[in-house]
Backbone atoms as SQL, in Angstrom:
CREATE TABLE atoms (id INTEGER PRIMARY KEY, chain TEXT, resi INTEGER, resn TEXT, atom TEXT, x REAL, y REAL, z REAL);
INSERT INTO atoms VALUES
  (1, 'A', 1, 'GLN', 'N', -5.708, 19.377, 6.097),
  (2, 'A', 1, 'GLN', 'CA', -6.346, 18.541, 7.118),
  (3, 'A', 1, 'GLN', 'C', -6.964, 17.352, 6.421),
  (4, 'A', 2, 'ASP', 'N', -7.400, 17.407, 5.211),
  (5, 'A', 2, 'ASP', 'CA', -7.950, 16.343, 4.469),
  (6, 'A', 2, 'ASP', 'C', -7.066, 15.465, 3.687),
  (7, 'A', 3, 'PHE', 'N', -5.827, 15.540, 3.887),
  (8, 'A', 3, 'PHE', 'CA', -4.853, 14.877, 3.077),
  (9, 'A', 3, 'PHE', 'C', -4.954, 13.230, 3.439),
  (10, 'A', 4, 'PHE', 'N', -5.498, 12.865, 4.457),
  (11, 'A', 4, 'PHE', 'CA', -5.624, 11.424, 4.781),
  (12, 'A', 4, 'PHE', 'C', -6.522, 10.768, 3.833),
  (13, 'A', 5, 'TYR', 'N', -7.479, 11.543, 3.090),
  (14, 'A', 5, 'TYR', 'CA', -8.376, 10.942, 2.120),
  (15, 'A', 5, 'TYR', 'C', -7.490, 10.281, 1.066),
  (16, 'A', 6, 'ILE', 'N', -6.384, 10.764, 0.668),
  (17, 'A', 6, 'ILE', 'CA', -5.529, 10.230, -0.385),
  (18, 'A', 6, 'ILE', 'C', -5.142, 8.825, 0.109),
  (19, 'A', 7, 'PHE', 'N', -4.743, 8.667, 1.381),
  (20, 'A', 7, 'PHE', 'CA', -4.200, 7.402, 1.967),
  (21, 'A', 7, 'PHE', 'C', -5.353, 6.393, 1.755),
  (22, 'A', 8, 'GLY', 'N', -6.599, 6.746, 2.025),
  (23, 'A', 8, 'GLY', 'CA', -7.739, 5.730, 1.947),
  (24, 'A', 8, 'GLY', 'C', -8.043, 5.476, 0.517),
  (25, 'A', 9, 'GLY', 'N', -7.910, 6.443, -0.359),
  (26, 'A', 9, 'GLY', 'CA', -8.244, 6.183, -1.835),
  (27, 'A', 9, 'GLY', 'C', -7.227, 5.235, -2.360),
  (28, 'A', 10, 'VAL', 'N', -5.956, 5.388, -1.948),
  (29, 'A', 10, 'VAL', 'CA', -4.911, 4.497, -2.540),
  (30, 'A', 10, 'VAL', 'C', -5.111, 3.042, -1.846),
  (31, 'A', 11, 'SER', 'N', -5.118, 3.052, -0.548),
  (32, 'A', 11, 'SER', 'CA', -5.066, 1.769, 0.238),
  (33, 'A', 11, 'SER', 'C', -6.214, 0.858, -0.047),
  (34, 'A', 12, 'SER', 'N', -7.398, 1.458, -0.381),
  (35, 'A', 12, 'SER', 'CA', -8.573, 0.757, -0.650),
  (36, 'A', 12, 'SER', 'C', -8.720, 0.182, -2.053),
  (37, 'A', 13, 'SER', 'N', -7.792, 0.581, -2.976),
  (38, 'A', 13, 'SER', 'CA', -7.891, 0.085, -4.206),
  (39, 'A', 13, 'SER', 'C', -7.286, -1.315, -4.671),
  (40, 'A', 14, 'SER', 'N', -6.478, -1.846, -3.808),
  (41, 'A', 14, 'SER', 'CA', -5.972, -3.214, -3.967),
  (42, 'A', 14, 'SER', 'C', -5.085, -3.581, -2.893),
  (43, 'A', 15, 'ARG', 'N', -4.765, -4.893, -2.803),
  (44, 'A', 15, 'ARG', 'CA', -3.975, -5.370, -1.770),
  (45, 'A', 15, 'ARG', 'C', -2.584, -4.778, -1.976),
  (46, 'A', 16, 'ALA', 'N', -2.108, -4.726, -3.187),
  (47, 'A', 16, 'ALA', 'CA', -0.737, -4.116, -3.513),
  (48, 'A', 16, 'ALA', 'C', -0.773, -2.676, -3.010),
  (49, 'A', 17, 'ALA', 'N', -1.765, -1.955, -3.245),
  (50, 'A', 17, 'ALA', 'CA', -1.908, -0.532, -2.934),
  (51, 'A', 17, 'ALA', 'C', -1.976, -0.332, -1.348),
  (52, 'A', 18, 'LEU', 'N', -2.555, -1.267, -0.682),
  (53, 'A', 18, 'LEU', 'CA', -2.576, -1.280, 0.744),
  (54, 'A', 18, 'LEU', 'C', -1.077, -1.341, 1.266),
  (55, 'A', 19, 'GLU', 'N', -0.351, -2.321, 0.767),
  (56, 'A', 19, 'GLU', 'CA', 1.011, -2.573, 1.112),
  (57, 'A', 19, 'GLU', 'C', 1.832, -1.284, 0.749),
  (58, 'A', 20, 'LEU', 'N', 1.551, -0.624, -0.408),
  (59, 'A', 20, 'LEU', 'CA', 2.206, 0.556, -0.840),
  (60, 'A', 20, 'LEU', 'C', 2.017, 1.769, 0.249),
  (61, 'A', 21, 'THR', 'N', 0.714, 1.782, 0.506),
  (62, 'A', 21, 'THR', 'CA', 0.372, 2.881, 1.517),
  (63, 'A', 21, 'THR', 'C', 0.998, 2.673, 2.881),
  (64, 'A', 22, 'TRP', 'N', 1.088, 1.505, 3.351),
  (65, 'A', 22, 'TRP', 'CA', 1.668, 1.209, 4.633),
  (66, 'A', 22, 'TRP', 'C', 3.147, 1.429, 4.527),
  (67, 'A', 23, 'GLY', 'N', 3.793, 1.125, 3.418),
  (68, 'A', 23, 'GLY', 'CA', 5.227, 1.233, 3.276),
  (69, 'A', 23, 'GLY', 'C', 5.459, 2.899, 3.176),
  (70, 'A', 24, 'PHE', 'N', 4.723, 3.622, 2.523),
  (71, 'A', 24, 'PHE', 'CA', 4.805, 4.974, 2.534),
  (72, 'A', 24, 'PHE', 'C', 4.627, 5.675, 3.823),
  (73, 'A', 25, 'PHE', 'N', 3.700, 5.224, 4.577),
  (74, 'A', 25, 'PHE', 'CA', 3.351, 5.716, 5.884),
  (75, 'A', 25, 'PHE', 'C', 4.654, 5.435, 6.739),
  (76, 'A', 26, 'ARG', 'N', 5.279, 4.255, 6.775),
  (77, 'A', 26, 'ARG', 'CA', 6.479, 3.936, 7.532),
  (78, 'A', 26, 'ARG', 'C', 7.546, 4.826, 7.181),
  (79, 'A', 27, 'SER', 'N', 7.924, 4.925, 5.784),
  (80, 'A', 27, 'SER', 'CA', 9.007, 5.641, 5.319),
  (81, 'A', 27, 'SER', 'C', 8.855, 7.153, 5.458),
  (82, 'A', 28, 'GLU', 'N', 7.732, 7.560, 5.558),
  (83, 'A', 28, 'GLU', 'CA', 7.505, 9.117, 5.625),
  (84, 'A', 28, 'GLU', 'C', 6.869, 9.454, 6.911),
  (85, 'A', 29, 'PHE', 'N', 6.915, 8.532, 7.956),
  (86, 'A', 29, 'PHE', 'CA', 6.239, 8.783, 9.203),
  (87, 'A', 29, 'PHE', 'C', 6.667, 10.058, 9.886),
  (88, 'A', 30, 'SER', 'N', 7.918, 10.380, 9.977),
  (89, 'A', 30, 'SER', 'CA', 8.399, 11.528, 10.776),
  (90, 'A', 30, 'SER', 'C', 7.799, 12.848, 10.028),
  (91, 'A', 31, 'ARG', 'N', 7.852, 12.807, 8.795),
  (92, 'A', 31, 'ARG', 'CA', 7.239, 13.904, 7.911),
  (93, 'A', 31, 'ARG', 'C', 5.775, 14.059, 8.128),
  (94, 'A', 32, 'ILE', 'N', 5.027, 12.854, 8.108),
  (95, 'A', 32, 'ILE', 'CA', 3.586, 12.897, 8.295),
  (96, 'A', 32, 'ILE', 'C', 3.209, 13.312, 9.612),
  (97, 'A', 33, 'HIS', 'N', 3.918, 12.850, 10.604),
  (98, 'A', 33, 'HIS', 'CA', 3.643, 13.208, 12.002),
  (99, 'A', 33, 'HIS', 'C', 3.906, 14.701, 12.261),
  (100, 'A', 34, 'GLY', 'N', 4.957, 15.215, 11.618),
  (101, 'A', 34, 'GLY', 'CA', 5.294, 16.594, 11.747),
  (102, 'A', 34, 'GLY', 'C', 4.171, 17.572, 11.200),
  (103, 'A', 35, 'MET', 'N', 3.614, 17.065, 10.166),
  (104, 'A', 35, 'MET', 'CA', 2.500, 17.776, 9.576),
  (105, 'A', 35, 'MET', 'C', 1.220, 17.948, 10.427),
  (106, 'A', 36, 'VAL', 'N', 1.040, 16.837, 11.315),
  (107, 'A', 36, 'VAL', 'CA', -0.317, 16.780, 11.995),
  (108, 'A', 36, 'VAL', 'C', -0.035, 16.855, 13.489),
  (109, 'A', 37, 'LYS', 'N', 1.103, 16.919, 14.027),
  (110, 'A', 37, 'LYS', 'CA', 1.311, 16.850, 15.453),
  (111, 'A', 37, 'LYS', 'C', 0.683, 17.846, 16.237),
  (112, 'A', 38, 'THR', 'N', 0.390, 19.023, 15.668),
  (113, 'A', 38, 'THR', 'CA', -0.274, 20.084, 16.424),
  (114, 'A', 38, 'THR', 'C', -1.800, 20.107, 16.233),
  (115, 'A', 39, 'ALA', 'N', -2.310, 19.245, 15.325),
  (116, 'A', 39, 'ALA', 'CA', -3.701, 19.186, 15.009),
  (117, 'A', 39, 'ALA', 'C', -4.314, 18.195, 15.907),
  (118, 'A', 40, 'SER', 'N', -5.620, 18.194, 15.815),
  (119, 'A', 40, 'SER', 'CA', -6.424, 17.111, 16.532),
  (120, 'A', 40, 'SER', 'C', -5.805, 15.672, 16.308),
  (121, 'A', 41, 'PRO', 'N', -5.814, 14.910, 17.406),
  (122, 'A', 41, 'PRO', 'CA', -5.354, 13.555, 17.175),
  (123, 'A', 41, 'PRO', 'C', -6.144, 12.729, 16.264),
  (124, 'A', 42, 'SER', 'N', -7.294, 13.206, 16.022),
  (125, 'A', 42, 'SER', 'CA', -8.258, 12.426, 15.125),
  (126, 'A', 42, 'SER', 'C', -7.767, 12.504, 13.666),
  (127, 'A', 43, 'ILE', 'N', -6.853, 13.555, 13.386),
  (128, 'A', 43, 'ILE', 'CA', -6.282, 13.591, 11.932),
  (129, 'A', 43, 'ILE', 'C', -5.298, 12.479, 11.784),
  (130, 'A', 44, 'MET', 'N', -4.415, 12.288, 12.845),
  (131, 'A', 44, 'MET', 'CA', -3.509, 11.142, 12.741),
  (132, 'A', 44, 'MET', 'C', -4.103, 9.841, 12.752),
  (133, 'A', 45, 'ASP', 'N', -5.240, 9.713, 13.586),
  (134, 'A', 45, 'ASP', 'CA', -6.040, 8.470, 13.660),
  (135, 'A', 45, 'ASP', 'C', -6.543, 8.008, 12.334),
  (136, 'A', 46, 'ALA', 'N', -7.011, 9.108, 11.538),
  (137, 'A', 46, 'ALA', 'CA', -7.518, 8.881, 10.124),
  (138, 'A', 46, 'ALA', 'C', -6.451, 8.404, 9.208),
  (139, 'A', 47, 'VAL', 'N', -5.239, 9.061, 9.390),
  (140, 'A', 47, 'VAL', 'CA', -4.154, 8.608, 8.558),
  (141, 'A', 47, 'VAL', 'C', -3.656, 7.166, 8.796),
  (142, 'A', 48, 'ILE', 'N', -3.654, 6.844, 10.037),
  (143, 'A', 48, 'ILE', 'CA', -3.275, 5.416, 10.441),
  (144, 'A', 48, 'ILE', 'C', -4.233, 4.505, 10.064),
  (145, 'A', 49, 'LEU', 'N', -5.587, 4.756, 10.262),
  (146, 'A', 49, 'LEU', 'CA', -6.759, 3.949, 9.802),
  (147, 'A', 49, 'LEU', 'C', -6.582, 3.698, 8.292),
  (148, 'A', 50, 'ASN', 'N', -6.367, 4.742, 7.532),
  (149, 'A', 50, 'ASN', 'CA', -6.214, 4.527, 6.098),
  (150, 'A', 50, 'ASN', 'C', -5.086, 3.981, 5.562),
  (151, 'A', 51, 'SER', 'N', -4.063, 3.762, 6.435),
  (152, 'A', 51, 'SER', 'CA', -2.768, 3.225, 6.091),
  (153, 'A', 51, 'SER', 'C', -2.746, 1.675, 6.489),
  (154, 'A', 52, 'ILE', 'N', -3.535, 1.122, 7.485),
  (155, 'A', 52, 'ILE', 'CA', -3.359, -0.155, 7.823),
  (156, 'A', 52, 'ILE', 'C', -4.785, -0.871, 8.028),
  (157, 'A', 53, 'GLY', 'N', -5.891, -0.166, 7.769),
  (158, 'A', 53, 'GLY', 'CA', -7.243, -0.714, 8.042),
  (159, 'A', 53, 'GLY', 'C', -7.496, -1.921, 7.331),
  (160, 'A', 54, 'GLY', 'N', -6.966, -2.269, 6.206),
  (161, 'A', 54, 'GLY', 'CA', -7.357, -3.382, 5.440),
  (162, 'A', 54, 'GLY', 'C', -6.636, -4.723, 5.608),
  (163, 'A', 55, 'PHE', 'N', -5.622, -4.672, 6.471),
  (164, 'A', 55, 'PHE', 'CA', -4.818, -6.041, 6.605),
  (165, 'A', 55, 'PHE', 'C', -5.543, -6.970, 7.413),
  (166, 'A', 56, 'CYS', 'N', -5.234, -8.229, 7.182),
  (167, 'A', 56, 'CYS', 'CA', -5.854, -9.329, 7.890),
  (168, 'A', 56, 'CYS', 'C', -4.959, -10.510, 7.981),
  (169, 'A', 57, 'SER', 'N', -3.804, -10.306, 8.625),
  (170, 'A', 57, 'SER', 'CA', -2.918, -11.456, 9.054),
  (171, 'A', 57, 'SER', 'C', -2.249, -11.151, 10.318),
  (172, 'A', 58, 'ALA', 'N', -1.984, -12.142, 11.050),
  (173, 'A', 58, 'ALA', 'CA', -1.321, -12.013, 12.349),
  (174, 'A', 58, 'ALA', 'C', 0.057, -11.454, 12.248),
  (175, 'A', 59, 'GLN', 'N', 0.791, -11.833, 11.156),
  (176, 'A', 59, 'GLN', 'CA', 2.096, -11.363, 10.890),
  (177, 'A', 59, 'GLN', 'C', 2.096, -9.875, 10.698),
  (178, 'A', 60, 'LYS', 'N', 1.054, -9.399, 9.919),
  (179, 'A', 60, 'LYS', 'CA', 0.980, -7.905, 9.688),
  (180, 'A', 60, 'LYS', 'C', 0.582, -7.250, 10.999),
  (181, 'A', 61, 'ALA', 'N', -0.262, -7.777, 11.845),
  (182, 'A', 61, 'ALA', 'CA', -0.573, -7.169, 13.082),
  (183, 'A', 61, 'ALA', 'C', 0.611, -7.066, 13.911),
  (184, 'A', 62, 'ASP', 'N', 1.433, -8.080, 13.927),
  (185, 'A', 62, 'ASP', 'CA', 2.752, -8.000, 14.599),
  (186, 'A', 62, 'ASP', 'C', 3.653, -6.845, 14.125),
  (187, 'A', 63, 'GLU', 'N', 3.760, -6.793, 12.801),
  (188, 'A', 63, 'GLU', 'CA', 4.556, -5.828, 12.154),
  (189, 'A', 63, 'GLU', 'C', 4.076, -4.429, 12.565),
  (190, 'A', 64, 'ILE', 'N', 2.869, -4.171, 12.563),
  (191, 'A', 64, 'ILE', 'CA', 2.150, -2.830, 12.885),
  (192, 'A', 64, 'ILE', 'C', 2.402, -2.511, 14.320),
  (193, 'A', 65, 'GLU', 'N', 2.143, -3.439, 15.116),
  (194, 'A', 65, 'GLU', 'CA', 2.408, -3.296, 16.489),
  (195, 'A', 65, 'GLU', 'C', 3.789, -2.981, 16.953),
  (196, 'A', 66, 'ALA', 'N', 4.785, -3.703, 16.322),
  (197, 'A', 66, 'ALA', 'CA', 6.143, -3.332, 16.450),
  (198, 'A', 66, 'ALA', 'C', 6.521, -1.964, 15.928),
  (199, 'A', 67, 'PHE', 'N', 6.030, -1.597, 14.840),
  (200, 'A', 67, 'PHE', 'CA', 6.242, -0.225, 14.303),
  (201, 'A', 67, 'PHE', 'C', 5.885, 0.856, 15.393),
  (202, 'A', 68, 'PHE', 'N', 4.620, 0.700, 15.875),
  (203, 'A', 68, 'PHE', 'CA', 4.153, 1.693, 16.813),
  (204, 'A', 68, 'PHE', 'C', 4.800, 1.568, 18.163),
  (205, 'A', 69, 'GLU', 'N', 5.438, 0.542, 18.507),
  (206, 'A', 69, 'GLU', 'CA', 6.265, 0.436, 19.724),
  (207, 'A', 69, 'GLU', 'C', 7.590, 1.222, 19.566),
  (208, 'A', 70, 'LYS', 'N', 8.063, 1.139, 18.305),
  (209, 'A', 70, 'LYS', 'CA', 9.338, 1.868, 17.975),
  (210, 'A', 70, 'LYS', 'C', 9.043, 3.427, 17.704),
  (211, 'A', 71, 'ASN', 'N', 7.769, 3.642, 17.345),
  (212, 'A', 71, 'ASN', 'CA', 7.375, 5.005, 16.976),
  (213, 'A', 71, 'ASN', 'C', 6.124, 5.297, 17.783),
  (214, 'A', 72, 'PRO', 'N', 6.294, 5.518, 19.055),
  (215, 'A', 72, 'PRO', 'CA', 4.992, 5.728, 19.815),
  (216, 'A', 72, 'PRO', 'C', 4.240, 6.985, 19.513),
  (217, 'A', 73, 'LEU', 'N', 2.921, 6.879, 19.646),
  (218, 'A', 73, 'LEU', 'CA', 2.177, 8.052, 19.382),
  (219, 'A', 73, 'LEU', 'C', 1.100, 7.927, 20.574),
  (220, 'A', 74, 'PRO', 'N', 1.536, 8.642, 21.743),
  (221, 'A', 74, 'PRO', 'CA', 0.702, 8.555, 22.928),
  (222, 'A', 74, 'PRO', 'C', -0.809, 8.975, 22.739),
  (223, 'A', 75, 'LEU', 'N', -0.969, 9.990, 21.890),
  (224, 'A', 75, 'LEU', 'CA', -2.393, 10.490, 21.682),
  (225, 'A', 75, 'LEU', 'C', -3.106, 9.655, 20.791),
  (226, 'A', 76, 'ASN', 'N', -2.441, 8.721, 20.171),
  (227, 'A', 76, 'ASN', 'CA', -3.133, 7.860, 19.164),
  (228, 'A', 76, 'ASN', 'C', -3.132, 6.431, 19.670),
  (229, 'A', 77, 'LYS', 'N', -2.632, 6.127, 20.751),
  (230, 'A', 77, 'LYS', 'CA', -2.472, 4.777, 21.370),
  (231, 'A', 77, 'LYS', 'C', -3.676, 3.939, 21.395),
  (232, 'A', 78, 'ARG', 'N', -4.960, 4.470, 21.805),
  (233, 'A', 78, 'ARG', 'CA', -6.106, 3.861, 21.746),
  (234, 'A', 78, 'ARG', 'C', -6.424, 3.314, 20.206),
  (235, 'A', 79, 'LYS', 'N', -6.214, 4.264, 19.261),
  (236, 'A', 79, 'LYS', 'CA', -6.679, 3.958, 17.894),
  (237, 'A', 79, 'LYS', 'C', -5.689, 2.861, 17.359),
  (238, 'A', 80, 'THR', 'N', -4.371, 2.957, 17.597),
  (239, 'A', 80, 'THR', 'CA', -3.477, 1.990, 17.095),
  (240, 'A', 80, 'THR', 'C', -3.766, 0.672, 17.691),
  (241, 'A', 81, 'SER', 'N', -4.042, 0.508, 18.941),
  (242, 'A', 81, 'SER', 'CA', -4.341, -0.709, 19.663),
  (243, 'A', 81, 'SER', 'C', -5.664, -1.228, 19.089),
  (244, 'A', 82, 'GLN', 'N', -6.689, -0.452, 18.889),
  (245, 'A', 82, 'GLN', 'CA', -7.856, -0.941, 18.294),
  (246, 'A', 82, 'GLN', 'C', -7.655, -1.564, 16.769),
  (247, 'A', 83, 'LEU', 'N', -6.842, -0.870, 16.059),
  (248, 'A', 83, 'LEU', 'CA', -6.604, -1.267, 14.694),
  (249, 'A', 83, 'LEU', 'C', -5.776, -2.506, 14.598),
  (250, 'A', 84, 'VAL', 'N', -4.888, -2.683, 15.555),
  (251, 'A', 84, 'VAL', 'CA', -4.128, -3.902, 15.599),
  (252, 'A', 84, 'VAL', 'C', -5.002, -5.039, 16.022),
  (253, 'A', 85, 'GLU', 'N', -5.770, -4.805, 16.973),
  (254, 'A', 85, 'GLU', 'CA', -6.783, -5.922, 17.359),
  (255, 'A', 85, 'GLU', 'C', -7.827, -6.085, 16.255),
  (256, 'A', 86, 'GLU', 'N', -8.195, -5.187, 15.352),
  (257, 'A', 86, 'GLU', 'CA', -9.025, -5.518, 14.297),
  (258, 'A', 86, 'GLU', 'C', -8.300, -6.339, 13.270),
  (259, 'A', 87, 'VAL', 'N', -7.083, -5.932, 12.961),
  (260, 'A', 87, 'VAL', 'CA', -6.310, -6.824, 12.086),
  (261, 'A', 87, 'VAL', 'C', -6.166, -8.289, 12.604),
  (262, 'A', 88, 'ARG', 'N', -5.869, -8.491, 13.843),
  (263, 'A', 88, 'ARG', 'CA', -5.897, -9.834, 14.431),
  (264, 'A', 88, 'ARG', 'C', -7.215, -10.497, 14.250),
  (265, 'A', 89, 'THR', 'N', -8.328, -9.873, 14.550),
  (266, 'A', 89, 'THR', 'CA', -9.643, -10.371, 14.419),
  (267, 'A', 89, 'THR', 'C', -9.861, -10.868, 13.069),
  (268, 'A', 90, 'SER', 'N', -9.565, -9.967, 12.174),
  (269, 'A', 90, 'SER', 'CA', -9.792, -10.303, 10.616),
  (270, 'A', 90, 'SER', 'C', -8.983, -11.512, 10.252),
  (271, 'A', 91, 'ALA', 'N', -7.860, -11.557, 10.836),
  (272, 'A', 91, 'ALA', 'CA', -6.975, -12.749, 10.465),
  (273, 'A', 91, 'ALA', 'C', -7.549, -14.019, 10.929),
  (274, 'A', 92, 'LYS', 'N', -8.039, -14.053, 12.202),
  (275, 'A', 92, 'LYS', 'CA', -8.736, -15.171, 12.731),
  (276, 'A', 92, 'LYS', 'C', -9.935, -15.562, 11.930),
  (277, 'A', 93, 'PHE', 'N', -10.803, -14.595, 11.702),
  (278, 'A', 93, 'PHE', 'CA', -11.991, -14.885, 10.847),
  (279, 'A', 93, 'PHE', 'C', -11.681, -15.519, 9.475),
  (280, 'A', 94, 'SER', 'N', -10.573, -14.843, 8.792),
  (281, 'A', 94, 'SER', 'CA', -10.143, -15.356, 7.530),
  (282, 'A', 94, 'SER', 'C', -9.646, -16.829, 7.633),
  (283, 'A', 95, 'GLU', 'N', -8.885, -17.178, 8.607),
  (284, 'A', 95, 'GLU', 'CA', -8.402, -18.410, 8.829),
  (285, 'A', 95, 'GLU', 'C', -9.491, -19.420, 8.984),
  (286, 'A', 96, 'ARG', 'N', -10.600, -19.108, 9.811),
  (287, 'A', 96, 'ARG', 'CA', -11.693, -19.915, 9.995),
  (288, 'A', 96, 'ARG', 'C', -12.389, -20.132, 8.685),
  (289, 'A', 97, 'ALA', 'N', -12.557, -19.093, 7.872),
  (290, 'A', 97, 'ALA', 'CA', -13.421, -19.134, 6.602),
  (291, 'A', 97, 'ALA', 'C', -12.623, -20.105, 5.611),
  (292, 'A', 98, 'VAL', 'N', -11.326, -19.920, 5.619),
  (293, 'A', 98, 'VAL', 'CA', -10.584, -20.721, 4.660),
  (294, 'A', 98, 'VAL', 'C', -10.520, -22.195, 4.957),
  (295, 'A', 99, 'ALA', 'N', -10.893, -22.463, 6.279),
  (296, 'A', 99, 'ALA', 'CA', -10.843, -23.933, 6.746),
  (297, 'A', 99, 'ALA', 'C', -12.241, -24.479, 6.399),
  (298, 'A', 100, 'THR', 'N', -13.207, -23.825, 5.967),
  (299, 'A', 100, 'THR', 'CA', -14.493, -24.271, 5.534),
  (300, 'A', 100, 'THR', 'C', -14.663, -24.657, 4.156),
  (301, 'A', 101, 'ASP', 'N', -15.758, -25.084, 3.787),
  (302, 'A', 101, 'ASP', 'CA', -16.119, -25.355, 2.393),
  (303, 'A', 101, 'ASP', 'C', -16.285, -24.149, 1.613),
  (304, 'A', 102, 'LEU', 'N', -16.384, -22.963, 2.273),
  (305, 'A', 102, 'LEU', 'CA', -16.467, -21.723, 1.452),
  (306, 'A', 102, 'LEU', 'C', -15.268, -21.472, 0.575),
  (307, 'A', 103, 'ALA', 'N', -14.186, -22.090, 1.082),
  (308, 'A', 103, 'ALA', 'CA', -12.811, -21.931, 0.199),
  (309, 'A', 103, 'ALA', 'C', -12.717, -22.843, -0.935),
  (310, 'A', 104, 'THR', 'N', -13.759, -23.681, -1.166),
  (311, 'A', 104, 'THR', 'CA', -13.688, -24.594, -2.248),
  (312, 'A', 104, 'THR', 'C', -14.427, -24.215, -3.490),
  (313, 'A', 105, 'GLU', 'N', -13.995, -24.525, -4.563),
  (314, 'A', 105, 'GLU', 'CA', -14.707, -24.199, -5.824),
  (315, 'A', 105, 'GLU', 'C', -15.992, -24.852, -5.833),
  (316, 'A', 106, 'LYS', 'N', -16.109, -26.154, -5.367),
  (317, 'A', 106, 'LYS', 'CA', -17.283, -26.910, -5.313),
  (318, 'A', 106, 'LYS', 'C', -18.485, -26.193, -4.635),
  (319, 'A', 107, 'PHE', 'N', -18.159, -25.597, -3.536),
  (320, 'A', 107, 'PHE', 'CA', -19.124, -24.914, -2.745),
  (321, 'A', 107, 'PHE', 'C', -19.819, -23.861, -3.655),
  (322, 'A', 108, 'TRP', 'N', -19.108, -22.996, -4.333),
  (323, 'A', 108, 'TRP', 'CA', -19.610, -22.020, -5.170),
  (324, 'A', 108, 'TRP', 'C', -20.309, -22.450, -6.401),
  (325, 'A', 109, 'THR', 'N', -19.759, -23.529, -6.925),
  (326, 'A', 109, 'THR', 'CA', -20.419, -24.103, -8.026),
  (327, 'A', 109, 'THR', 'C', -21.809, -24.717, -7.691),
  (328, 'A', 110, 'ASP', 'N', -21.826, -25.449, -6.563),
  (329, 'A', 110, 'ASP', 'CA', -23.154, -25.957, -6.163),
  (330, 'A', 110, 'ASP', 'C', -24.026, -24.930, -5.790),
  (331, 'A', 111, 'LEU', 'N', -23.510, -23.867, -5.128),
  (332, 'A', 111, 'LEU', 'CA', -24.356, -22.674, -4.794),
  (333, 'A', 111, 'LEU', 'C', -25.032, -22.020, -6.086),
  (334, 'A', 112, 'ASP', 'N', -24.116, -21.903, -7.055),
  (335, 'A', 112, 'ASP', 'CA', -24.552, -21.284, -8.304),
  (336, 'A', 112, 'ASP', 'C', -25.688, -22.237, -9.068),
  (337, 'A', 113, 'GLY', 'N', -25.591, -23.479, -8.825),
  (338, 'A', 113, 'GLY', 'CA', -26.566, -24.350, -9.450),
  (339, 'A', 113, 'GLY', 'C', -27.838, -24.314, -8.742),
  (340, 'A', 114, 'LEU', 'N', -27.832, -23.941, -7.415),
  (341, 'A', 114, 'LEU', 'CA', -29.099, -23.843, -6.668),
  (342, 'A', 114, 'LEU', 'C', -29.858, -22.560, -7.055),
  (343, 'A', 115, 'THR', 'N', -29.146, -21.583, -7.581),
  (344, 'A', 115, 'THR', 'CA', -29.799, -20.287, -7.775),
  (345, 'A', 115, 'THR', 'C', -30.250, -20.164, -9.214),
  (346, 'A', 116, 'ARG', 'N', -30.010, -21.085, -9.982),
  (347, 'A', 116, 'ARG', 'CA', -30.498, -21.118, -11.522),
  (348, 'A', 116, 'ARG', 'C', -31.813, -21.832, -11.638);
C-alpha cells in the first residue's frame, strides 16, 4: 500500500524524473490499477498525484486529461480533475511570472546588489 512513495521520490527529483514517472504510470497503468483497484481510492489518488503533481504546462494538462478520458477512473475522477486544474493554474502562473522582470538576469543582479 505504500508503493506510491516510490513514485513521489522519483518524480520530485527532477523534471526529467517527473517525465519518467508519468511515462511509467501510463505504460504500466493497467498493472498499477490492478494492484490497487480493490484498495481505498486514496491509494490510487496518491499514485496519480505523485505521477503528475509537478507539471505546469497547458499542453501537459491536456495530455493528462486525454489520458484519463481514455482510461477513466470513476472513483478517482475528483482527484484527477483537481490535479489537471492545478497543472493549468501552475501553467498560467508560470506564464505570468516569465512575462515580468523576474525572468530577467538584471532583476536578480539588482536584487543581489541591494542585499549586500
